[in-house]
C-alpha positions as YAML, in Angstrom:
chain: A
units: angstrom
residues:
- id: 1
  name: MET
  ca: [33.34, -13.47, -28.10]
- id: 2
  name: GLN
  ca: [31.64, -16.64, -29.23]
- id: 3
  name: THR
  ca: [28.68, -17.13, -31.37]
- id: 4
  name: LEU
  ca: [27.51, -20.34, -30.52]
- id: 5
  name: PHE
  ca: [25.80, -22.96, -32.89]
- id: 6
  name: ILE
  ca: [23.72, -26.27, -32.58]
- id: 7
  name: THR
  ca: [22.78, -28.19, -35.89]
- id: 8
  name: CYS
  ca: [19.18, -27.83, -36.36]
- id: 9
  name: THR
  ca: [17.68, -30.52, -38.92]
- id: 10
  name: GLY
  ca: [15.56, -28.15, -40.94]
- id: 11
  name: ALA
  ca: [17.29, -25.45, -42.06]
- id: 12
  name: ALA
  ca: [18.11, -25.70, -45.48]
- id: 13
  name: ALA
  ca: [20.00, -22.60, -46.12]
- id: 14
  name: ASP
  ca: [22.69, -23.27, -43.42]
- id: 15
  name: PRO
  ca: [22.57, -26.38, -40.95]
- id: 16
  name: LEU
  ca: [24.10, -24.55, -38.26]
- id: 17
  name: LEU
  ca: [21.52, -22.27, -36.81]
- id: 18
  name: PRO
  ca: [22.46, -19.75, -33.72]
- id: 19
  name: LEU
  ca: [21.43, -20.86, -30.20]
- id: 20
  name: HIS
  ca: [19.66, -17.66, -29.74]
- id: 21
  name: HIS
  ca: [17.59, -18.05, -33.06]
- id: 22
  name: LEU
  ca: [16.39, -21.28, -31.92]
- id: 23
  name: HIS
  ca: [15.39, -19.88, -28.77]
- id: 24
  name: ARG
  ca: [13.72, -17.08, -30.00]
- id: 25
  name: CYS
  ca: [11.64, -19.48, -32.49]
- id: 26
  name: TRP
  ca: [10.06, -21.39, -29.35]
- id: 27
  name: CYS
  ca: [9.64, -18.59, -27.10]
- id: 28
  name: ARG
  ca: [6.50, -17.62, -29.13]
- id: 29
  name: PRO
  ca: [3.51, -15.42, -26.75]
- id: 30
  name: SER
  ca: [1.39, -18.11, -27.46]
- id: 31
  name: SER
  ca: [3.40, -21.02, -25.59]
- id: 32
  name: SER
  ca: [1.49, -22.75, -23.33]
- id: 33
  name: PRO
  ca: [3.47, -22.39, -19.61]
- id: 34
  name: ALA
  ca: [3.62, -26.53, -20.40]
- id: 35
  name: GLN
  ca: [5.47, -25.97, -23.45]
- id: 36
  name: VAL
  ca: [7.79, -23.39, -21.89]
- id: 37
  name: LEU
  ca: [8.38, -25.58, -18.94]
- id: 38
  name: LEU
  ca: [9.97, -28.36, -21.40]
- id: 39
  name: GLN
  ca: [11.92, -25.54, -23.12]
- id: 40
  name: THR
  ca: [13.39, -24.81, -19.92]
- id: 41
  name: LEU
  ca: [14.49, -28.47, -19.17]
- id: 42
  name: PHE
  ca: [16.17, -28.50, -22.57]
- id: 43
  name: LEU
  ca: [17.94, -25.47, -21.61]
- id: 44
  name: LEU
  ca: [18.98, -26.89, -18.16]
- id: 45
  name: PHE
  ca: [19.97, -29.93, -19.78]
- id: 46
  name: ILE
  ca: [22.24, -28.23, -22.66]
- id: 47
  name: THR
  ca: [23.71, -26.17, -19.36]
- id: 48
  name: CYS
  ca: [25.02, -29.28, -17.82]
- id: 49
  name: THR
  ca: [27.48, -30.19, -20.77]
- id: 50
  name: GLY
  ca: [29.10, -26.71, -19.41]
- id: 51
  name: ASP
  ca: [30.75, -25.89, -16.75]
- id: 52
  name: VAL
  ca: [29.31, -25.70, -13.13]
- id: 53
  name: ALA
  ca: [29.00, -21.71, -13.33]
- id: 54
  name: ASP
  ca: [28.54, -21.62, -16.62]
- id: 55
  name: PRO
  ca: [24.83, -21.66, -18.62]
- id: 56
  name: LEU
  ca: [25.36, -22.49, -21.58]
- id: 57
  name: PRO
  ca: [28.21, -25.40, -23.07]
- id: 58
  name: PRO
  ca: [31.49, -25.34, -24.39]
- id: 59
  name: LEU
  ca: [31.83, -24.52, -28.66]
- id: 60
  name: HIS
  ca: [32.82, -28.03, -28.96]
- id: 61
  name: HIS
  ca: [30.15, -30.03, -27.37]
- id: 62
  name: LEU
  ca: [27.42, -28.62, -29.86]
- id: 63
  name: HIS
  ca: [29.89, -28.34, -33.24]
- id: 64
  name: ARG
  ca: [33.25, -29.74, -33.11]
- id: 65
  name: ALA
  ca: [33.56, -29.14, -36.67]
- id: 66
  name: LYS
  ca: [33.30, -25.32, -36.11]
- id: 67
  name: MET
  ca: [35.71, -24.89, -33.10]
- id: 68
  name: ALA
  ca: [39.44, -24.22, -32.01]
- id: 69
  name: THR
  ca: [40.71, -24.97, -28.84]
- id: 70
  name: ALA
  ca: [41.45, -21.25, -27.04]
- id: 71
  name: PRO
  ca: [42.34, -20.00, -23.74]
- id: 72
  name: TYR
  ca: [39.84, -18.33, -21.64]
- id: 73
  name: ASN
  ca: [40.21, -14.61, -21.95]
- id: 74
  name: TYR
  ca: [38.72, -13.48, -18.73]
- id: 75
  name: SER
  ca: [39.20, -14.50, -14.98]
- id: 76
  name: TYR
  ca: [35.76, -15.00, -13.72]
- id: 77
  name: ILE
  ca: [32.16, -16.02, -14.39]
- id: 78
  name: PHE
  ca: [29.70, -14.24, -12.56]
- id: 79
  name: LYS
  ca: [26.12, -15.29, -13.15]
- id: 80
  name: TYR
  ca: [23.58, -12.52, -12.96]
- id: 81
  name: ILE
  ca: [19.42, -12.79, -12.94]
- id: 82
  name: ILE
  ca: [17.09, -9.96, -13.76]
- id: 83
  name: ILE
  ca: [13.93, -9.91, -11.55]
- id: 84
  name: GLY
  ca: [10.71, -8.16, -11.53]
- id: 85
  name: ASP
  ca: [7.03, -7.27, -12.63]
- id: 86
  name: MET
  ca: [6.12, -7.55, -16.18]
- id: 87
  name: GLY
  ca: [6.79, -4.79, -18.42]
- id: 88
  name: VAL
  ca: [9.43, -2.93, -16.04]
- id: 89
  name: GLY
  ca: [11.95, -3.20, -18.73]
- id: 90
  name: LYS
  ca: [14.30, -5.76, -17.51]
- id: 91
  name: SER
  ca: [15.24, -7.22, -21.04]
- id: 92
  name: CYS
  ca: [15.30, -3.42, -22.38]
- id: 93
  name: LEU
  ca: [18.06, -3.06, -19.80]
- id: 94
  name: LEU
  ca: [19.89, -5.95, -20.78]
- id: 95
  name: HIS
  ca: [19.56, -5.02, -24.37]
- id: 96
  name: GLN
  ca: [21.26, -1.35, -23.49]
- id: 97
  name: PHE
  ca: [23.99, -3.29, -21.60]
- id: 98
  name: THR
  ca: [24.85, -5.72, -24.42]
- id: 99
  name: GLU
  ca: [24.57, -3.71, -27.40]
- id: 100
  name: LYS
  ca: [24.30, -0.56, -26.47]
- id: 101
  name: LYS
  ca: [20.67, -0.30, -28.05]
- id: 102
  name: PHE
  ca: [17.34, 0.32, -26.99]
- id: 103
  name: MET
  ca: [14.98, -1.92, -28.48]
- id: 104
  name: ALA
  ca: [11.33, -0.28, -28.76]
- id: 105
  name: ASP
  ca: [9.22, -2.79, -29.11]
- id: 106
  name: CYS
  ca: [10.55, -5.66, -26.77]
- id: 107
  name: PRO
  ca: [8.08, -8.86, -26.85]
- id: 108
  name: HIS
  ca: [7.16, -10.08, -23.20]
- id: 109
  name: THR
  ca: [9.90, -12.54, -22.01]
- id: 110
  name: ILE
  ca: [8.40, -16.41, -21.85]
- id: 111
  name: GLY
  ca: [10.25, -18.39, -19.74]
- id: 112
  name: VAL
  ca: [13.81, -16.73, -19.78]
- id: 113
  name: GLU
  ca: [16.43, -15.28, -22.13]
- id: 114
  name: PHE
  ca: [20.14, -14.69, -21.88]
- id: 115
  name: GLY
  ca: [23.23, -12.42, -22.59]
- id: 116
  name: THR
  ca: [26.72, -12.17, -22.02]
- id: 117
  name: ARG
  ca: [29.38, -9.35, -21.69]
- id: 118
  name: ILE
  ca: [33.02, -9.19, -20.48]
- id: 119
  name: ILE
  ca: [33.87, -6.72, -18.16]
- id: 120
  name: GLU
  ca: [36.89, -5.84, -16.11]
- id: 121
  name: VAL
  ca: [37.62, -5.07, -12.30]
- id: 122
  name: SER
  ca: [40.35, -4.06, -10.63]
- id: 123
  name: GLY
  ca: [42.34, -5.85, -14.11]
- id: 124
  name: GLN
  ca: [40.41, -8.75, -13.73]
- id: 125
  name: LYS
  ca: [38.56, -9.64, -16.92]
- id: 126
  name: ILE
  ca: [35.17, -10.95, -16.01]
- id: 127
  name: LYS
  ca: [32.51, -12.28, -17.86]
- id: 128
  name: LEU
  ca: [28.87, -11.77, -16.98]
- id: 129
  name: GLN
  ca: [26.10, -14.27, -17.84]
- id: 130
  name: ILE
  ca: [23.11, -12.41, -17.86]
- id: 131
  name: TRP
  ca: [19.93, -14.57, -16.95]
- id: 132
  name: ASP
  ca: [16.57, -12.53, -17.97]
- id: 133
  name: THR
  ca: [13.60, -13.90, -16.11]
- id: 134
  name: ALA
  ca: [9.88, -13.47, -17.28]
- id: 135
  name: GLY
  ca: [7.95, -11.66, -15.09]
- id: 136
  name: GLN
  ca: [4.35, -13.15, -15.35]
- id: 137
  name: GLU
  ca: [3.11, -14.68, -12.44]
- id: 138
  name: ARG
  ca: [2.29, -18.02, -14.49]
- id: 139
  name: PHE
  ca: [6.13, -18.45, -15.07]
- id: 140
  name: ARG
  ca: [7.45, -18.01, -11.35]
- id: 141
  name: ALA
  ca: [7.81, -21.81, -11.14]
- id: 142
  name: VAL
  ca: [9.65, -22.18, -13.94]
- id: 143
  name: THR
  ca: [12.11, -18.61, -13.54]
- id: 144
  name: ARG
  ca: [12.73, -19.46, -10.07]
- id: 145
  name: SER
  ca: [14.79, -22.30, -11.06]
- id: 146
  name: TYR
  ca: [17.15, -19.80, -12.40]
- id: 147
  name: TYR
  ca: [17.92, -18.41, -9.12]
- id: 148
  name: ARG
  ca: [19.99, -20.74, -7.91]
- id: 149
  name: GLY
  ca: [23.84, -20.16, -8.14]
- id: 150
  name: ALA
  ca: [23.11, -16.30, -8.89]
- id: 151
  name: ALA
  ca: [25.91, -14.18, -7.56]
- id: 152
  name: GLY
  ca: [24.05, -10.98, -8.76]
- id: 153
  name: ALA
  ca: [20.49, -10.16, -9.04]
- id: 154
  name: LEU
  ca: [18.88, -7.07, -10.69]
- id: 155
  name: MET
  ca: [15.56, -6.63, -9.29]
- id: 156
  name: VAL
  ca: [14.20, -3.78, -11.33]
- id: 157
  name: TYR
  ca: [10.65, -1.42, -10.91]
- id: 158
  name: ASP
  ca: [9.00, 0.76, -12.90]
- id: 159
  name: ILE
  ca: [9.06, 4.36, -11.58]
- id: 160
  name: THR
  ca: [6.02, 5.29, -13.25]
- id: 161
  name: ARG
  ca: [4.14, 2.41, -12.04]
- id: 162
  name: ARG
  ca: [3.68, 2.03, -8.15]
- id: 163
  name: SER
  ca: [2.44, -1.13, -8.62]
- id: 164
  name: THR
  ca: [5.60, -2.94, -9.38]
- id: 165
  name: TYR
  ca: [7.18, -1.15, -6.77]
- id: 166
  name: ASN
  ca: [4.84, -2.73, -4.71]
- id: 167
  name: HIS
  ca: [6.03, -6.02, -5.45]
- id: 168
  name: LEU
  ca: [9.40, -5.98, -4.64]
- id: 169
  name: SER
  ca: [8.85, -7.30, -1.35]
- id: 170
  name: SER
  ca: [8.06, -10.45, -2.94]
- id: 171
  name: TRP
  ca: [10.59, -10.58, -5.46]
- id: 172
  name: LEU
  ca: [12.94, -9.81, -2.58]
- id: 173
  name: THR
  ca: [11.55, -12.38, -0.47]
- id: 174
  name: ASP
  ca: [12.30, -15.03, -3.61]
- id: 175
  name: ALA
  ca: [15.86, -13.71, -4.05]
- id: 176
  name: ARG
  ca: [16.29, -14.50, -0.74]
- id: 177
  name: ASN
  ca: [15.20, -17.76, -0.37]
- id: 178
  name: LEU
  ca: [16.49, -19.15, -3.51]
- id: 179
  name: THR
  ca: [19.82, -17.55, -3.72]
- id: 180
  name: ASN
  ca: [22.82, -17.62, -1.67]
- id: 181
  name: PRO
  ca: [23.42, -15.05, 1.71]
- id: 182
  name: ASN
  ca: [26.37, -13.49, -0.35]
- id: 183
  name: THR
  ca: [24.01, -12.68, -3.27]
- id: 184
  name: VAL
  ca: [24.67, -9.30, -4.11]
- id: 185
  name: ILE
  ca: [21.12, -7.43, -4.98]
- id: 186
  name: ILE
  ca: [20.61, -4.24, -6.85]
- id: 187
  name: LEU
  ca: [17.60, -2.40, -6.65]
- id: 188
  name: ILE
  ca: [17.17, -0.75, -10.13]
- id: 189
  name: GLY
  ca: [14.24, 1.87, -10.59]
- id: 190
  name: ASN
  ca: [13.77, 1.82, -14.60]
- id: 191
  name: LYS
  ca: [12.32, 4.52, -16.89]
- id: 192
  name: ALA
  ca: [14.31, 7.14, -15.32]
- id: 193
  name: ASP
  ca: [13.68, 9.47, -18.65]
- id: 194
  name: LEU
  ca: [9.67, 9.72, -17.77]
- id: 195
  name: GLU
  ca: [10.44, 11.92, -14.74]
- id: 196
  name: ALA
  ca: [6.80, 13.59, -15.56]
- id: 197
  name: GLN
  ca: [5.36, 10.15, -15.13]
- id: 198
  name: ARG
  ca: [7.06, 9.49, -11.97]
- id: 199
  name: ASP
  ca: [4.72, 7.42, -9.70]
- id: 200
  name: VAL
  ca: [7.42, 6.47, -6.76]
- id: 201
  name: THR
  ca: [9.79, 8.81, -5.26]
- id: 202
  name: TYR
  ca: [13.95, 8.11, -5.44]
- id: 203
  name: GLU
  ca: [13.51, 9.30, -1.37]
- id: 204
  name: GLU
  ca: [11.45, 6.04, -0.90]
- id: 205
  name: ALA
  ca: [13.19, 3.66, -3.20]
- id: 206
  name: LYS
  ca: [16.57, 4.64, -1.83]
- id: 207
  name: GLN
  ca: [15.08, 3.76, 1.83]
- id: 208
  name: PHE
  ca: [13.92, 0.53, 0.95]
- id: 209
  name: ALA
  ca: [16.77, -0.20, -0.42]
- id: 210
  name: GLU
  ca: [18.97, 0.82, 2.44]
- id: 211
  name: GLU
  ca: [16.71, -0.76, 4.84]
- id: 212
  name: ASN
  ca: [16.87, -3.81, 2.71]
- id: 213
  name: GLY
  ca: [20.65, -3.77, 2.71]
- id: 214
  name: LEU
  ca: [20.46, -3.44, -1.38]
- id: 215
  name: LEU
  ca: [22.21, -1.37, -3.59]
- id: 216
  name: PHE
  ca: [20.26, 1.17, -5.71]
- id: 217
  name: LEU
  ca: [19.78, 3.13, -8.52]
- id: 218
  name: GLU
  ca: [17.67, 4.54, -11.13]
- id: 219
  name: ALA
  ca: [18.41, 4.22, -14.61]
- id: 220
  name: SER
  ca: [17.27, 4.54, -18.07]
- id: 221
  name: ALA
  ca: [16.86, 1.68, -20.66]
- id: 222
  name: LYS
  ca: [15.91, 4.03, -23.18]
- id: 223
  name: THR
  ca: [18.77, 6.77, -22.89]
- id: 224
  name: GLY
  ca: [21.34, 4.38, -21.00]
- id: 225
  name: GLU
  ca: [21.63, 6.16, -18.25]
- id: 226
  name: ASN
  ca: [22.83, 4.13, -15.25]
- id: 227
  name: VAL
  ca: [22.78, 1.18, -17.02]
- id: 228
  name: GLU
  ca: [26.27, 0.73, -17.45]
- id: 229
  name: ASP
  ca: [26.77, 1.79, -13.65]
- id: 230
  name: ALA
  ca: [24.21, -1.01, -12.89]
- id: 231
  name: PHE
  ca: [25.67, -4.22, -13.98]
- id: 232
  name: LEU
  ca: [29.66, -3.15, -12.67]
- id: 233
  name: GLU
  ca: [28.55, -2.10, -9.28]
- id: 234
  name: ALA
  ca: [27.28, -5.10, -8.62]
- id: 235
  name: ALA
  ca: [30.20, -6.91, -10.47]
- id: 236
  name: LYS
  ca: [32.84, -4.71, -8.13]
- id: 237
  name: LYS
  ca: [30.47, -5.58, -4.83]
- id: 238
  name: ILE
  ca: [31.26, -9.22, -5.85]
- id: 239
  name: TYR
  ca: [34.28, -8.74, -6.89]
- id: 240
  name: GLN
  ca: [35.09, -7.51, -3.62]
- id: 241
  name: ASN
  ca: [33.50, -10.38, -1.78]
- id: 242
  name: ILE
  ca: [35.62, -12.31, -3.13]
- id: 243
  name: GLN
  ca: [38.85, -10.39, -1.91]
- id: 244
  name: ASP
  ca: [37.61, -10.15, 1.31]
- id: 245
  name: GLY
  ca: [36.99, -14.08, 1.40]
- id: 246
  name: SER
  ca: [33.53, -13.77, 2.32]
- id: 247
  name: LEU
  ca: [32.38, -15.38, -0.95]
- id: 248
  name: ASP
  ca: [33.41, -19.17, -1.24]
- id: 249
  name: LEU
  ca: [34.24, -19.63, -4.99]
- id: 250
  name: ASN
  ca: [34.32, -23.49, -3.80]
- id: 251
  name: ALA
  ca: [30.60, -23.22, -3.44]
- id: 252
  name: ALA
  ca: [28.54, -24.21, -6.35]
- id: 253
  name: GLU
  ca: [26.30, -21.85, -5.16]
- id: 254
  name: SER
  ca: [28.81, -18.95, -5.74]
- id: 255
  name: GLY
  ca: [27.46, -18.05, -8.93]
- id: 256
  name: VAL
  ca: [31.38, -17.61, -9.31]
- id: 257
  name: GLN
  ca: [33.55, -19.60, -11.47]
- id: 258
  name: HIS
  ca: [37.23, -18.60, -11.28]
- id: 259
  name: LYS
  ca: [39.39, -19.19, -14.73]
- id: 260
  name: PRO
  ca: [42.99, -18.67, -13.73]
- id: 261
  name: SER
  ca: [44.75, -18.00, -16.36]
- id: 262
  name: ALA
  ca: [43.63, -14.98, -17.60]
- id: 263
  name: PRO
  ca: [45.51, -11.92, -16.72]
- id: 264
  name: GLN
  ca: [45.42, -9.37, -13.96]
- id: 265
  name: GLY
  ca: [46.01, -6.16, -12.18]
- id: 266
  name: GLY
  ca: [44.12, -2.59, -13.24]
- id: 267
  name: ARG
  ca: [40.71, -0.49, -12.28]
- id: 268
  name: LEU
  ca: [37.35, -0.62, -12.96]
- id: 269
  name: THR
  ca: [36.24, -0.56, -16.70]
- id: 270
  name: SER
  ca: [34.07, -2.18, -19.22]
- id: 271
  name: GLU
  ca: [34.95, -3.80, -22.62]
- id: 272
  name: PRO
  ca: [32.17, -3.33, -25.87]
- id: 273
  name: GLN
  ca: [32.21, -6.99, -26.29]
- id: 274
  name: PRO
  ca: [28.47, -7.95, -26.12]
- id: 275
  name: GLN
  ca: [26.84, -11.10, -26.64]
- id: 276
  name: ARG
  ca: [23.12, -11.38, -26.43]
- id: 277
  name: GLU
  ca: [20.41, -14.08, -27.45]
- id: 278
  name: GLY
  ca: [16.89, -12.50, -27.88]
- id: 279
  name: CYS
  ca: [14.72, -10.22, -26.36]
- id: 280
  name: GLY
  ca: [11.85, -9.36, -24.67]
- id: 281
  name: CYS
  ca: [10.90, -6.93, -21.76]
...
């Protein structure tokens, strides 16, 4: 995986600072909504220098001296967003998926955070670009800008907190209104390891998913149960939509970019090639 760098003044020991370190130093809990908005606008600005479906710019745009031109090692880019109330474990799910680790003390996400991983679906290597959004109401106006052009949305609730389940209709409304009609949405009941504290039954959540045309599973960011499946099943459905022609790759809002130089043929697997910028819940 590529490690992204950006030139940063004031880094005396190393003039090249990893982008996720720069992002993390901005996203302090004391940040005001205005500061977060400015930070987000900056991220959107650097996004514009890269591919339409690639939220981070190519390395040569960041620091030409540190890169050598190389072919893409994946066939597609899929943009994902993770949405849901604060504290349901969105960032912990992302961290478990990209790094195979559980962060017990993740701070709440301020604005957005980002991670990537290359997986394989039917022999096609796919780069998942995953935007982890803040769950606080005061950041909703900022994080809504990241819904646009999402191929997949992971909508997360906490099985031990019914209030997070009750708010799903609001999150679903945003997802349906702000993404394209073919965006694949998967409902995830996180913290399945806390069965003794369960406040939302599996059956009622499954019924909600069926009534709204969502994929559904319960998972645990702590143990890793079903975390892999959550991301892979969404990717499998998106790829199916590409194959049957229901997803138009020429549409900017599709959330998918095709890289035709990559290899083809095979089955659904995943590769342990994580890249993660920051952590928060």
